[in-house]
MARFI-102290 format. One record per residue (C-alpha): residue number from 1; residue in three letters; chain; x, y, z. Coordinates in pm, whole numbers, plus 50000, padded with zeros to 5 digits. Layout:
<rs>
> NUM/ALA/A/X/Y/Z
...
</rs>
This chain:
<rs>
> 1/MET/A/70781/09118/85347
> 2/THR/A/70820/09016/84974
> 3/ASP/A/70513/08772/84847
> 4/ARG/A/70668/08425/84841
> 5/SER/A/70342/08255/84767
> 6/PHE/A/70527/08204/84390
> 7/LEU/A/70704/07903/84568
> 8/GLU/A/70414/07720/84562
> 9/TRP/A/70401/07673/84209
> 10/PRO/A/70462/07348/84081
> 11/PHE/A/70814/07453/83908
> 12/PHE/A/70957/07422/84228
> 13/GLU/A/71028/07175/84461
> 14/ASP/A/71091/07129/84842
> 15/ARG/A/71492/07198/84774
> 16/HIS/A/71403/07502/84558
> 17/ARG/A/71190/07642/84866
> 18/GLU/A/71396/07516/85130
> 19/LEU/A/71718/07750/84926
> 20/ALA/A/71521/08036/84897
> 21/THR/A/71427/08034/85280
> 22/ALA/A/71810/07992/85371
> 23/LEU/A/71890/08257/85123
> 24/GLU/A/71708/08535/85259
> 25/THR/A/71814/08468/85650
> 26/TRP/A/72170/08531/85496
> 27/CYS/A/72078/08791/85285
> 28/VAL/A/71933/08967/85586
> 29/GLU/A/72201/08921/85831
> 30/ASN/A/72516/08985/85580
> 31/LEU/A/72430/09200/85294
> 32/GLY/A/72350/09510/85528
> 33/THR/A/72774/09528/85682
> 34/VAL/A/72907/09578/85294
> 35/ASP/A/73048/09912/85237
> 36/HIS/A/72966/09984/84866
> 37/SER/A/73195/10318/84857
> 38/ASP/A/73497/10133/84647
> 39/THR/A/73289/09934/84407
> 40/ASP/A/73546/09714/84358
> 41/ALA/A/73621/09642/84742
> 42/ALA/A/73273/09572/84792
> 43/THR/A/73227/09340/84474
> 44/VAL/A/73562/09127/84631
> 45/ALA/A/73385/09100/84989
> 46/LEU/A/73069/09010/84833
> 47/VAL/A/73219/08754/84616
> 48/ARG/A/73431/08589/84905
> 49/MET/A/73091/08655/85148
> 50/LEU/A/72900/08420/84931
> 51/GLY/A/73205/08192/84870
> 52/GLU/A/73235/08144/85268
> 53/GLY/A/72815/08118/85260
> 54/GLY/A/72855/07807/85021
> 55/TRP/A/72611/08023/84714
> 56/LEU/A/72879/08022/84481
> 57/ARG/A/72818/07606/84427
> 58/TYR/A/72538/07685/84259
> 59/SER/A/72692/07977/84044
> 60/GLY/A/72970/07698/83881
> 61/PRO/A/72841/07353/83942
> 62/ASP/A/73044/07099/83948
> 63/PRO/A/73025/06928/83628
> 64/GLU/A/73090/06582/83774
> 65/ALA/A/72778/06617/83991
> 66/PRO/A/72492/06421/83954
> 67/ALA/A/72268/06735/83898
> 68/PRO/A/72595/06927/83747
> 69/LEU/A/72335/07273/83687
> 70/ASP/A/71978/07385/83853
> 71/VAL/A/71864/07686/83658
> 72/ARG/A/71576/07730/83906
> 73/SER/A/71798/07766/84175
> 74/LEU/A/72040/08004/83953
> 75/CYS/A/71709/08242/83877
> 76/LEU/A/71630/08184/84249
> 77/ILE/A/71954/08325/84398
> 78/ARG/A/71991/08556/84165
> 79/GLU/A/71587/08733/84198
> 80/THR/A/71639/08714/84625
> 81/LEU/A/72055/08896/84611
> 82/ALA/A/71907/09134/84367
> 83/ARG/A/71600/09164/84615
> 84/HIS/A/71850/09321/84878
> 85/ASP/A/72176/09427/84664
> 86/GLY/A/72238/09463/84331
> 87/LEU/A/72589/09468/84343
> 88/ALA/A/72562/09121/84533
> 89/ASP/A/72339/09006/84262
> 90/PHE/A/72640/09133/84026
> 91/ALA/A/72891/08970/84206
> 92/PHE/A/72714/08633/84202
> 93/ALA/A/72669/08610/83853
> 94/MET/A/72978/08695/83684
> 95/GLN/A/73117/08437/83924
> 96/GLY/A/72899/08202/83715
> 97/LEU/A/72893/08328/83408
> 98/GLY/A/73245/08358/83387
> 99/MET/A/73293/08011/83486
> 100/GLY/A/73030/07895/83276
> 101/ALA/A/73218/07799/83001
> 102/VAL/A/73494/07600/83228
> 103/SER/A/73119/07447/83429
> 104/LEU/A/72980/07315/83074
> 105/SER/A/73292/07200/82831
> 106/GLY/A/73601/07252/83040
> 107/SER/A/73898/07008/83090
> 108/SER/A/73960/06855/83440
> 109/GLY/A/74280/07060/83478
> 110/GLN/A/74060/07408/83392
> 111/ARG/A/73805/07305/83663
> 112/GLU/A/74073/07407/83878
> 113/TRP/A/73994/07769/83823
> 114/LEU/A/73646/07646/83898
> 115/ALA/A/73694/07502/84252
> 116/ARG/A/73861/07831/84361
> 117/THR/A/73599/08028/84193
> 118/ARG/A/73289/07876/84340
> 119/LYS/A/73492/07940/84729
> 120/GLY/A/73464/08275/84644
> 121/ALA/A/73894/08276/84617
> 122/ALA/A/73936/08379/84278
> 123/LEU/A/73717/08595/84070
> 124/SER/A/73618/08543/83723
> 125/ALA/A/73483/08749/83397
> 126/PHE/A/73336/08628/83030
> 127/ALA/A/73500/08860/82734
> 128/LEU/A/73308/08806/82427
> 129/SER/A/73183/09178/82341
> 130/GLU/A/73429/09437/82151
> 131/PRO/A/73387/09765/82015
> 132/ALA/A/73243/09654/81692
> 133/SER/A/73099/09363/81795
> 134/GLY/A/72857/09327/82099
> 135/SER/A/72535/09164/81972
> 136/ASP/A/72670/09002/81694
> 137/VAL/A/72924/08792/81849
> 138/ALA/A/72943/08598/81522
> 139/SER/A/73169/08989/81392
> 140/LEU/A/73385/08973/81624
> 141/ALA/A/73773/09060/81540
> 142/THR/A/74040/08983/81799
> 143/THR/A/74253/08630/81664
> 144/ALA/A/74402/08383/81854
> 145/VAL/A/74660/08258/81583
> 146/ARG/A/74836/07902/81617
> 147/ASP/A/75192/07912/81720
> 148/GLY/A/75304/07545/81756
> 149/SER/A/75163/07442/82084
> 150/HIS/A/75049/07792/82176
> 151/TYR/A/74800/08096/82038
> 152/VAL/A/74926/08413/82020
> 153/LEU/A/74537/08636/82110
> 154/ASN/A/74563/09041/81992
> 155/GLY/A/74257/09212/81985
> 156/GLU/A/74039/09435/82208
> 157/LYS/A/73733/09363/82443
> 158/THR/A/73482/09594/82614
> 159/TRP/A/73235/09663/82836
> 160/ILE/A/73363/09319/83059
> 161/SER/A/73229/09288/83385
> 162/ASN/A/73495/09233/83652
> 163/GLY/A/73737/09348/83423
> 164/GLY/A/74041/09490/83605
> 165/ILE/A/73962/09294/83896
> 166/ALA/A/73963/08934/83778
> 167/ASP/A/74157/08638/83831
> 168/VAL/A/74045/08443/83484
> 169/TYR/A/73923/08563/83207
> 170/THR/A/73709/08341/82923
> 171/VAL/A/73799/08513/82630
> 172/PHE/A/73629/08467/82262
> 173/ALA/A/73836/08474/81981
> 174/ARG/A/73865/08452/81547
> 175/THR/A/74093/08115/81508
> 176/GLY/A/73986/08090/81180
> 177/GLU/A/73855/07703/81082
> 178/ALA/A/73567/07866/80978
> 179/GLU/A/73376/08202/80838
> 180/GLY/A/73121/08380/81082
> 181/ALA/A/73065/08217/81373
> 182/ARG/A/73210/07886/81294
> 183/GLY/A/73573/08060/81336
> 184/LEU/A/73579/08098/81669
> 185/THR/A/73726/07976/82014
> 186/ALA/A/73712/08010/82400
> 187/PHE/A/74037/08041/82599
> 188/LEU/A/74051/08016/82971
> 189/VAL/A/74303/08364/83039
> 190/PRO/A/74472/08432/83386
> 191/ALA/A/74476/08806/83408
> 192/ASP/A/74814/08767/83497
> 193/THR/A/74913/08662/83133
> 194/PRO/A/75228/08861/82982
> 195/GLY/A/75051/09046/82688
> 196/LEU/A/74640/09115/82876
> 197/GLU/A/74658/09474/82943
> 198/ILE/A/74351/09667/83170
> 199/THR/A/74338/09966/82889
> 200/GLU/A/73998/10149/83067
> 201/ARG/A/73827/10095/83321
> 202/LEU/A/73467/10194/83254
> 203/GLU/A/73191/10448/83435
> 204/VAL/A/72824/10340/83470
> 205/MET/A/72552/10465/83629
> 206/ALA/A/72466/10229/83818
> 207/PRO/A/72788/10133/83991
> 208/HIS/A/73002/09786/83877
> 209/PRO/A/73343/09698/83793
> 210/LEU/A/73393/09690/83411
> 211/ALA/A/73676/09731/83204
> 212/ARG/A/73805/09731/82844
> 213/LEU/A/74092/09506/82741
> 214/THR/A/74346/09475/82486
> 215/PHE/A/74544/09180/82377
> 216/ARG/A/74919/09260/82267
> 217/ASP/A/75048/08893/82132
> 218/LEU/A/74909/08736/82451
> 219/ARG/A/75095/08326/82445
> 220/ILE/A/74886/08095/82604
> 221/GLY/A/74889/07713/82580
> 222/ALA/A/74698/07504/82371
> 223/ASP/A/74554/07328/82675
> 224/ALA/A/74368/07709/82745
> 225/VAL/A/74129/07585/82479
> 226/ILE/A/73760/07561/82646
> 227/GLY/A/73625/07272/82432
> 228/THR/A/73710/07249/82063
> 229/PRO/A/73869/07491/81849
> 230/GLY/A/73605/07631/81668
> 231/GLU/A/73344/07555/81829
> 232/GLY/A/73348/07904/82061
> 233/PHE/A/73030/07995/81962
> 234/LYS/A/72837/07691/82066
> 235/VAL/A/73019/07767/82399
> 236/ALA/A/72901/08069/82403
> 237/MET/A/72564/08031/82331
> 238/SER/A/72527/07769/82580
> 239/VAL/A/72638/07971/82875
> 240/LEU/A/72437/08250/82759
> 241/ASP/A/72107/07999/82735
> 242/VAL/A/72174/07909/83080
> 243/PHE/A/72239/08274/83196
> 244/ARG/A/71982/08512/83013
> 245/SER/A/71719/08335/83237
> 246/THR/A/71926/08439/83560
> 247/VAL/A/71908/08797/83406
> 248/ALA/A/71545/08827/83406
> 249/ALA/A/71517/08657/83744
> 250/ALA/A/71764/08966/83858
> 251/ALA/A/71506/09214/83650
> 252/LEU/A/71253/09040/83894
> 253/GLY/A/71383/09096/84191
> 254/PHE/A/71465/09471/84141
> 255/ALA/A/71075/09480/84057
> 256/ARG/A/70998/09303/84365
> 257/ALA/A/71208/09526/84584
> 258/ALA/A/71004/09845/84360
> 259/LEU/A/70678/09711/84439
> 260/ASP/A/70764/09646/84808
> 261/ALA/A/70898/09943/84890
> 262/SER/A/70578/10077/84669
> 263/LEU/A/70303/09930/84917
> 264/GLU/A/70482/10061/85230
> 265/ARG/A/70486/10397/85093
> 266/VAL/A/70087/10396/85011
> 267/ARG/A/70033/10227/85319
> 268/ALA/A/70193/10529/85508
> 269/ARG/A/70212/10821/85310
> 270/GLN/A/69884/11040/85374
> 271/LEU/A/69697/11245/85105
> 272/PHE/A/69367/11463/85165
> 273/GLY/A/69293/11275/85525
> 274/ALA/A/69345/10933/85373
> 275/PRO/A/69633/10661/85284
> 276/LEU/A/69759/10717/84893
> 277/SER/A/69646/10331/84877
> 278/GLU/A/69265/10426/84908
> 279/LEU/A/69289/10635/84577
> 280/GLN/A/69200/10433/84279
> 281/MET/A/69446/10569/84083
> 282/VAL/A/69755/10427/84255
> 283/GLN/A/69541/10107/84315
> 284/GLY/A/69602/10116/83928
> 285/HIS/A/69962/10141/83964
> 286/ILE/A/69957/09849/84234
> 287/ALA/A/69773/09667/84001
> 288/ASP/A/70002/09687/83715
> 289/MET/A/70254/09639/83934
> 290/ALA/A/70203/09301/84075
> 291/LEU/A/70052/09180/83695
> 292/ASP/A/70366/09273/83558
> 293/VAL/A/70585/09092/83797
> 294/ASP/A/70385/08760/83863
> 295/ALA/A/70390/08758/83473
> 296/SER/A/70761/08773/83465
> 297/ALA/A/70790/08508/83758
> 298/LEU/A/70606/08275/83510
> 299/LEU/A/70780/08322/83192
> 300/ILE/A/71142/08288/83408
> 301/TYR/A/71040/07952/83599
> 302/ARG/A/70937/07830/83304
> 303/ALA/A/71228/07856/83083
> 304/ALA/A/71432/07750/83402
> 305/TRP/A/71229/07392/83455
> 306/THR/A/71208/07364/83079
> 307/LYS/A/71626/07368/83051
> 308/ASP/A/71612/07159/83475
> 309/THR/A/71398/06895/83298
> 310/GLY/A/71609/06790/83004
> 311/ALA/A/71587/07058/82712
> 312/ALA/A/71871/07091/82523
> 313/ARG/A/71800/07446/82420
> 314/VAL/A/71578/07700/82553
> 315/SER/A/71647/07976/82360
> 316/ARG/A/71284/08074/82323
> 317/GLU/A/71206/08081/82657
> 318/ALA/A/71487/08251/82766
> 319/ALA/A/71444/08530/82503
> 320/MET/A/71090/08556/82615
> 321/ALA/A/71159/08573/82961
> 322/LYS/A/71478/08825/82936
> 323/LEU/A/71286/09037/82716
> 324/PHE/A/70967/09080/82924
> 325/ALA/A/71113/09051/83278
> 326/THR/A/71401/09362/83230
> 327/ASP/A/71114/09537/83027
> 328/GLN/A/70821/09512/83260
> 329/ALA/A/71079/09576/83569
> 330/GLN/A/71164/09922/83433
> 331/ARG/A/70804/09996/83429
> 332/VAL/A/70752/09834/83768
> 333/ILE/A/71038/10088/83904
> 334/ASP/A/70898/10390/83687
> 335/LYS/A/70574/10359/83865
> 336/ALA/A/70751/10332/84195
> 337/VAL/A/70938/10651/84168
> 338/GLN/A/70610/10817/84050
> 339/LEU/A/70462/10720/84353
> 340/HIS/A/70733/10804/84620
> 341/GLY/A/70733/11161/84468
> 342/GLY/A/71017/11362/84550
> 343/ASP/A/71171/11102/84744
> 344/GLY/A/71175/10861/84442
> 345/VAL/A/71451/11100/84276
> 346/ARG/A/71628/11177/84561
> 347/VAL/A/71984/10990/84513
> 348/GLY/A/72017/10686/84794
> 349/SER/A/71667/10639/84817
> 350/VAL/A/71541/10305/84702
> 351/PRO/A/71372/10348/84408
> 352/GLU/A/71631/10592/84230
> 353/ARG/A/71893/10337/84313
> 354/LEU/A/71641/10070/84142
> 355/TYR/A/71623/10343/83907
> 356/ARG/A/72012/10325/83781
> 357/GLU/A/72000/09931/83835
> 358/ILE/A/71769/09825/83595
> 359/ARG/A/71867/09985/83259
> 360/ALA/A/72151/09805/83197
> 361/LEU/A/71952/09433/83214
> 362/ARG/A/71761/09573/82926
> 363/ILE/A/72099/09564/82682
> 364/TYR/A/72340/09298/82833
> 365/GLU/A/72323/08944/82756
> 366/GLY/A/72114/09000/82479
> 367/ALA/A/71937/09365/82401
> 368/SER/A/71585/09375/82396
> 369/ASP/A/71553/09405/82010
> 370/VAL/A/71818/09129/81934
> 371/GLN/A/71550/08909/82208
> 372/LYS/A/71278/08978/81972
> 373/VAL/A/71461/08861/81660
> 374/VAL/A/71521/08524/81871
> 375/ILE/A/71159/08484/81974
> 376/ALA/A/71035/08582/81601
> 377/ARG/A/71251/08359/81416
> 378/ALA/A/71177/08062/81650
> 379/THR/A/70811/08101/81597
> 380/LEU/A/70890/08128/81228
> 381/LYS/A/71076/07792/81238
> 382/ASN/A/70842/07612/81468
> 383/THR/A/70489/07689/81347
</rs>
């Protein structure tokens, strides 16, 4: 059983501990029933299950509620889901990321979509990255030209999670109010809008629904603008500021799963007439893994607690959490593969699955090198 003593840390309130306990029970009872042989179908099924279970109400909180956003809850949910099923974590996260802009900045009409995604009745996607614009958001090239009461979108997006199966996309395009980051706008685009094409489905080593999108003279009403024209970069960063900590939490869930599997392995496996766990070298690996897990958790829940207690921005804290937790989870999982020996690279084993799952987290929503830039700039500015 995964160590749960961290729930007693002062970052958490009783409602967080109750949430973690309830979700743990739900995961054990439900996630083993989903067939993953068809990734698209599995993702849709998981979204529906999460909606029916009530968990998606955390993914895109009602902006009019007394407490519209609780990052600690988001992190606890992603950590728990990732520990049980990486695709379940993906399904939850994309509902939140895709509707994050609407939750934080959307109009009352746009929130009708939020109501659907919170129930699992619709899938959402966040369309920001482009073939020549990933980490450098300010250089994106997709354009949205004003034409009376409409905008006309042209361009391309790639590596879009839920691409091809989403019902609605949050799309970022250049509207030209100013140069660079100050000339971007966010739009809410239903998937059936004429001019939106799924150009390519992308296959990756840990199966997730991903696609390249093309916009060809797509016309959308001005009421599709999320927030204010020209403020799209701020909208995007406000969403990533929240969800970057949750990526770290997903990595933590993978790391805990690797540690759990390793503890079971070294206790059961005999070598030279004794359990592996009695070898000092093995104990050293276990100590390193436990240290990396706890240090990651401290950074993650510090960032989440800081945001929940009123900080306007947590870019530095979130960047530290994501950088450290994703990098250390990679180390923990690699040690788990080593401790499992040949079984660690057998297709379908827990370490092999985790080994494929973790690598992408060091790239998306801000690659590790980009997080170092964020941390360095914040440190230089504040000291």
